[in-house]
N, C-alpha and C positions, 0 to 999 in steps of 0.2 A: 587977698584976691580969692574970689570963689571960682570954682571950675564947674561948669555944668556937666551933666552926664553925657550930653551930646559931644561936648569938647573932649571928654575922656575917650569916647568911642573913636575919635579921629586918630588917636595914637595907636599905631599897629605894633603891639608887643608880642613877639613870637619866641618859641623855643628853637634853638639851633644846636648842632653838635660841632665842636671844634674838629676840623679835618686837617688843619696845618697850623703850626705856630712857629714863628721865626723871630730872631732878635731884631730890635729896631734901634741900633746904636746911634743913628743920627737924630733921634727924637730929643727935644730939649729936656724932658724929664724921662727917667727910665721907663721904657714901655716895651710891649711885645706886639708884633703883628699877628693877627688871627684871621683865619679863613673859616667861615662857619657854613654848615649845610642846613638850610631851612626847608628842605623837602622840595618836591616837584613844583609846587606852585610858585615859590620864590627863588629857589635855586641857591647857589653859593653867593655869599657876600663877604667882603673883607673889612677889617677895622683894626685900629690899634687901641691898646688898653694899657693904662698905667697900673699893672698888676704884678710887677716884679717882686714885691715884698713877700707875697704869699704863694706865688705860682712860678713854676719853672717850665721850660719848653716841654720836657718829657711828660709832665703831669697833665698837660692841657689837652692833647689829642684824645678824642673820645669823650670828653667832658661835655655835658649839656649845660647851656647857659641861656639866660633870658636877655632879649635885645629888642630895641626899637628898630623896625625895618623900613619905616616910611619917612625918615628925615632925608633931605636932599644930601647927595654926596658932599663930603667936606675934605678939602686938601689939607693934609698935615705933613708939612715939609714936601718931600717928593712922593708921598704915599697918599692915595685917595681912599678915605674911609667911607664905606657904604652903609653902615649901620652903627648903632650905639649899644654896646654891651652894658647892662645895668648892674650896679653894685651899690654897696653901702659901706660907710667907714667903720673900721674896727676901733678899738680904744686908742690907737696911735694915729688915727686918721688915714690908715692905709686901706686900699680898696679890697673888699671881699665881694666877689661876683654873686649875683642872684642866680639861682638854679632850682629846677624842680627837685623834690626829694625822692621821686621815683622816675624811672625811665619812661619817657613819653615820645610819641611820634614827632619827628622834626616838622617844624612849621606850625605846631599847635598854637593857636592864638589865646592870649590871656583873656580871661573874663572873670 
């Protein structure tokens, strides 16, 4: 399937900083609830991520990550996810989150 550049532009991918991370014990697969600050234009959004293999709660706050912010909210159990943190699999198929390698302003759009 081909994707046009116009299709790509419809996906709003932004940088946000984790401002809170909490356990998500009721998730079917081990996950963590995240609250992300995407700056003044977008504000804070929450999501859950299956990132327990490489990340613990204490290491997440203050970390910048890349996420899609224009998907509709999705109910995950009793939790409403408002964005999608992006990641790639490691050699064991565990999630490694995508992030800028330098600190950038929250809400910066990927291009």
